[in-house]
C-alpha positions in Angstrom: 105.2 94.6 68.5 101.5 95.2 71.0 102.1 94.3 74.6 99.3 92.5 76.4 98.4 95.9 78.4 97.5 97.6 75.6 94.1 96.3 74.9 93.3 97.4 78.5 94.6 101.3 77.8 92.6 101.8 75.0 89.5 102.3 76.6 88.5 106.2 76.6 89.0 106.8 80.7 92.3 104.7 80.8 93.7 106.9 78.2 92.3 110.0 79.8 93.2 109.3 83.0 96.8 106.8 83.4 98.9 110.3 83.2 96.9 111.4 86.5 97.3 108.2 88.2 100.9 107.7 87.5 101.6 111.0 88.7 99.6 110.6 91.8 101.4 107.5 92.4 104.9 109.0 91.9 103.9 111.9 94.6 102.6 108.7 97.0 106.0 106.9 96.5 107.8 110.3 96.8 106.3 110.8 100.1 106.3 107.5 102.5 105.1 107.0 105.2 104.9 104.5 108.0 101.9 102.5 109.4 99.5 104.9 111.6 101.6 107.8 110.5 100.1 107.9 107.0 98.4 111.8 107.7 99.5 113.2 103.8 98.8 110.2 102.4 95.3 110.1 104.0 95.0 113.9 103.0 96.0 113.2 99.4 93.7 110.3 99.6 90.7 112.2 100.7 91.1 115.5 98.5 91.2 113.0 95.5 87.8 111.1 96.4 86.0 115.1 97.4 87.1 116.3 94.2 85.2 113.5 92.3 82.0 114.2 94.6 82.8 111.7 97.5 82.5 113.0 100.9 85.5 110.6 102.2 85.0 109.5 106.5 88.4 109.7 108.2 90.1 108.2 111.5 88.8 104.8 111.5 92.0 103.2 112.5 93.8 106.3 113.8 94.8 107.5 110.0 92.3 105.2 107.5 89.8 106.6 105.1 86.6 105.0 104.0 84.3 106.5 100.5 81.0 105.0 99.4 79.6 105.5 96.3 75.5 104.6 97.6 73.7 102.0 95.7 69.9 101.6 95.4 69.8 99.5 98.0 71.3 101.1 101.1 71.6 97.9 102.9 73.7 96.1 100.0 77.6 97.0 100.2 80.9 95.5 99.1 84.6 96.5 100.3 87.1 96.8 97.7 89.9 97.6 100.3 93.8 99.3 99.3 96.8 99.5 101.9 98.1 103.1 102.5 101.3 102.9 104.9 105.0 102.0 103.9 108.3 100.4 104.9 111.2 101.1 107.1 113.9 100.8 104.0 116.1 103.0 102.5 115.5 103.3 99.0 118.3 102.8 96.6 116.2 103.8 93.5 117.4 107.0 91.5 114.6 107.7 89.6 112.9 111.0 90.1 109.9 109.9 92.3 112.6 107.8 94.7 111.7 108.5 98.2 112.4 111.6 99.9 112.4 110.1 103.3 115.2 108.6 104.2 114.7 105.6 105.8 111.6 105.1 104.5 110.4 103.5 101.3 107.4 102.4 99.1 108.8 98.9 98.9 105.6 96.5 98.6 103.5 98.5 95.9 100.7 100.1 98.6 100.9 103.3 97.1 99.8 101.8 93.4 97.0 100.2 95.1 96.0 103.5 96.6 96.0 104.7 93.2 94.1 101.9 91.4 91.4 102.1 94.3 91.0 105.7 93.7 90.9 105.2 89.7 87.9 102.3 90.8 86.2 105.3 92.6 86.5 107.7 89.9 85.4 105.2 86.9 82.2 103.9 89.2 81.1 107.9 90.0 80.6 107.8 86.2 78.6 105.1 85.6 75.0 104.4 86.6 74.3 103.5 89.9 74.4 99.8 91.0 72.0 98.1 93.1 74.2 98.3 96.2 77.0 100.5 97.6 80.8 100.3 97.0 82.7 101.0 100.2 86.3 102.1 98.7 88.4 101.3 101.8 92.2 102.9 102.4 93.9 100.7 104.9 96.4 101.9 107.2 99.1 99.9 109.0 98.9 97.0 107.1 102.9 96.5 108.0 102.9 94.9 110.8 100.1 97.3 112.7 97.1 95.5 112.1 95.3 98.1 110.6 92.2 96.2 109.2 91.8 94.5 112.5 91.6 98.4 114.0 89.4 99.4 111.4 86.9 97.0 111.9 87.0 97.3 115.8 86.4 101.0 115.1 83.4 100.3 113.3 83.5 99.5 109.8 81.4 97.0 109.2 78.6 98.4 111.0 79.1 102.2 109.5 79.1 100.4 106.2 77.0 97.5 105.2 79.0 94.6 103.9 78.2 91.5 102.2 81.3 90.7 101.1 85.1 92.1 100.8 87.8 92.1 98.3 91.8 92.9 98.1 93.9 92.8 95.6 98.4 93.0 96.3 100.5 93.0 93.2 103.0 90.4 92.7 106.1 90.6 90.9 106.4 87.0 90.2 103.5 87.5 87.8 104.4 89.4 84.4 102.4 92.4 84.4 98.5 92.3 83.9 98.3 89.0 84.5 96.2 87.4 87.6 96.5 84.9 90.5 93.6 83.7 92.9 92.8 80.1 94.8 90.3 79.4 96.7 91.4 78.8 100.5 94.3 80.2 102.2 96.0 82.4 99.5 98.7 84.1 102.5 99.4 82.6 105.8 99.1 83.4 109.4 101.7 84.5 111.1 102.6 86.1 114.3 106.2 87.3 115.9 107.9 85.5 118.6 110.8 87.1 121.8 111.8 84.7 123.9 113.9 86.2 126.8 116.1 83.3 129.1 117.7 84.3 132.3 120.5 82.6 134.1 123.1 84.9 136.1 125.9 86.1 134.8 129.3 85.5 135.5 133.2 86.1 135.0 134.0 84.2 131.5 136.7 82.2 133.6 134.1 81.8 136.4 131.1 79.8 134.6 130.1 77.9 137.7 129.7 80.7 139.7 127.1 82.1 136.8 124.4 80.2 135.2 125.0 81.0 131.4 121.5 81.2 129.2 123.3 81.5 125.8 123.5 77.1 125.9 120.3 77.4 126.6 119.0 79.8 124.0 120.5 77.7 121.6 118.9 75.2 122.5 116.0 76.4 122.5 116.7 77.6 118.6 117.2 74.0 117.7 114.1 73.1 119.2 111.9 75.1 117.2 113.4 73.3 114.4 112.2 70.3 115.8 109.0 71.6 116.2 108.3 72.4 112.8 109.9 69.0 111.7 108.1 66.6 114.0 105.0 68.6 116.0 102.9 68.6 113.2 101.0 67.2 110.0 103.9 67.2 106.9 101.0 68.1 104.2 100.3 71.6 106.8 102.9 74.1 105.6 104.5 75.8 108.8 107.4 77.6 109.2 109.5 78.7 112.7 112.3 81.3 111.6 114.5 82.3 114.6 115.5 86.0 113.0 117.5 87.7 116.1 120.0 86.6 118.5 121.2 88.8 121.0 123.3 87.7 124.4 125.3 89.5 125.8 127.9 93.3 125.4 131.5 92.1 125.4 133.4 88.5 125.2 135.1 88.1 128.5 131.2 88.6 130.5 128.9 85.7 130.7 125.7 87.3 130.4 122.8 87.8 132.7 120.0 87.2 130.0 119.3 86.3 126.3 117.1 87.1 124.0 115.4 85.3 120.6 112.9 86.7 118.5 111.5 85.2 115.4 108.1 84.4 113.2 106.0 81.6 112.7 103.8 81.0 109.6 101.0 78.7 108.8 98.5 78.3 106.5 96.1 77.8 109.4 95.2 79.7 111.9 94.4 76.5 113.9 98.2 75.6 113.3 99.6 78.9 114.4 98.0 78.3 118.0 99.2 74.9 118.6 103.0 75.9 117.3 102.5 78.7 119.5 101.6 76.1 122.6 104.7 74.0 121.7 106.9 77.0 121.3 106.0 78.5 125.0 106.2 74.7 126.3 109.6 73.5 125.1 110.6 76.4 126.4 109.4 76.0 129.4 110.8 72.8 130.1 114.0 73.2 128.4 114.7 76.6 130.5 113.2 74.4 134.1 115.8 71.1 133.3 118.6 73.7 133.3 117.3 75.8 136.3 116.7 78.9 134.0 113.9 81.5 133.9 111.8 81.9 130.4 109.1 84.5 129.3 107.7 84.0 125.9 105.3 86.2 124.4 103.5 86.7 120.6 102.6 89.7 119.3 101.5 91.4 115.7 99.2 87.7 114.9 97.9 87.9 111.7 95.4 84.9 110.7 95.3 83.3 107.3 93.9 85.4 104.4 91.3 82.7 103.3 89.5 83.1 100.1 86.1 81.8 100.5 84.9 79.5 97.5 82.0 81.8 96.1 83.5 85.0 96.2 86.8 83.3 94.7 84.6 81.2 91.8 83.1 85.2 90.4 86.0 86.9 90.9 87.6 83.9 88.6 84.7 84.5 86.1 85.3 88.2 86.0 88.9 88.3 85.4 88.6 85.9 82.8 85.7 87.7 81.0 87.6 90.4 81.1 91.2 89.8 80.3 91.0 86.7 79.4 91.6 82.9 80.1 95.9 83.4 79.3 96.1 85.5 82.1 94.4 84.5 84.7 95.7 81.7 87.0 93.7 79.5 89.4 95.0 77.6 91.8 98.2 79.6 92.4 100.2 78.1 95.5 99.8 80.2 98.5 102.5 82.2 100.0 103.4 82.2 103.3 103.7 85.6 103.8 101.3 87.2 106.3 98.8 90.0 105.1 95.7 91.6 107.3 93.1 91.6 104.8 92.9 88.1 106.6 91.2 89.7 110.0 88.3 91.5 107.2 87.7 87.7 105.6 87.3 86.6 108.8 84.2 88.4 109.5 82.9 88.4 105.8 83.1 86.4 102.9 85.4 87.5 100.0 89.0 87.1 98.2 92.0 88.0 97.7 93.9 88.4 94.4 97.2 88.6 92.9 98.0 91.3 89.8 101.2 90.8 88.1 103.9 93.2 88.6 106.8 91.9 86.6 108.1 93.8 83.5 109.0 91.9 80.4 112.4 91.2 79.9 113.4 92.3 83.2 114.1 90.7 86.4 111.7 92.1 89.4 112.7 93.3 92.2 110.9 91.3 95.2 108.7 92.9 97.2 110.6 94.1 100.5 113.4 95.1 98.0 115.3 98.6 98.3 115.2 98.7 94.5 111.1 97.3 94.2 108.9 99.7 92.0 105.5 99.4 91.1 104.7 99.0 87.5 102.5 101.9 86.4 101.4 100.3 83.3 99.2 97.8 85.3 97.8 101.2 87.1 94.5 100.9 84.6 94.4 97.1 85.0 93.9 97.0 88.3 91.1 99.9 88.2 89.6 97.5 85.4 89.1 94.5 87.4 87.6 96.5 90.7 85.0 98.2 88.2 84.3 95.1 86.3 84.1 93.1 90.0 81.9 95.9 91.5 79.0 96.3 88.7 79.4 91.9 88.2 78.8 91.4 92.0 75.3 93.3 91.9 74.4 92.3 88.6 75.0 88.9 88.7 
C-alpha cells in the first residue's frame, strides 16, 4: 500500500538527497546543545551552507547562522526560520542516533527543523533566481532563551531586509506529512514568574514567635487560580500554573521564606500583561494583610505567535496546491505552549505552520518527552513546502 508521503519523495532531488538529510539529522540529534551553546550545531550548519555555495553569517544572537540566496531585487526579502537548540532532558531512546550527551536531547524536533531548512537552501540554490532574496535563519535559544529577540536586537532585519517571516514546527498530534495553520494566534504568549514570600523563622513549637510564610504562600497559590477564573473574560484563554513550591529544609523549623514558581500562558499579549499585574496586586495585598513581605518577578517573556491574514492565506494556498486539500487543516485550535517566533511576527507579517510528525499506527511521543524523535519521513515534505512557499511568495 502506498503511503501519503510517497508522491513527495518521488521527485528527483528528494530521492537523491533524502538519505543525506536523514544522516545529517541523526548527527544533530546525537549531539544536542542547549540554548546559546549551539557551537557544534552552528558549525555543522555553516559547513553545509558553505558546501552549497553560500556565505554564512555567524554570531547574530550569539550562536545564530544566517545565509542569503540573493534575488534580482536585493531590497526585497523573506525569512525562513529554523531553531537550533536542544533541551535539558535525559533521552530514553536506545536507537543508534540517540543523544551522546547525558541529560541533553533534541526532544522538540529542532534537529529536523534545521535539516529541512538546509534542504530548502540546497534546492532553491539549484533553481532560477527569484525576484527577491530568501534569508535562511538558523536561530539559537528558542527554548527559554528568546533567541529570536536577540537576533532581531543584533540587527537581523537591518542586515537582511525582510518583508515577511515564516516558521514551521513539527507536530506529533498531526499525521506525518499533513499541515495545520490558522489566522491569528496559533501559540500563546508566555512568561515565567517567581514569588518570594518572606516572614520570620521560628521553632515549629513556637509559631507565635515567628511569621510563617507557608500559609501565605498557599493562599497565593489558590488566589492565582481565582485570578485565572474570575479576573478575565472566560472566552479569552489564559492559564496560570504554579509548578514549583519550596519552603524550609527540615520538619521542625518554620522557614524564613517560601518560593513559588510557575508560568502564565495567554493567546493575547495584552491579557498576559494584565494577569501579571493582577498577580502582583494580589500578592502585595495578601502580604500586607499578613504582615509579611513579598517580591514578584517575571522573566522569559514570549509574545503570542500571531499569524497575519494575507501571509496565512498564501501559505494555505501553497499547501493545498502542493499537497492537496486533504492534507491541510485550516483553523487548527491554538495551543497554549509558547514560541519565540512571536518576536519576529511582532516585527514583520508572516505565518507559523505545523507539520505532522505522527507515524501511522504508532502512538507518537509528545514534544519534550524523553522518548520523542523527529520523523525522518517528513524531511522532504518540509523541504518541499519551503521551496514552494519561497517561489510562490515572489512570483504570485
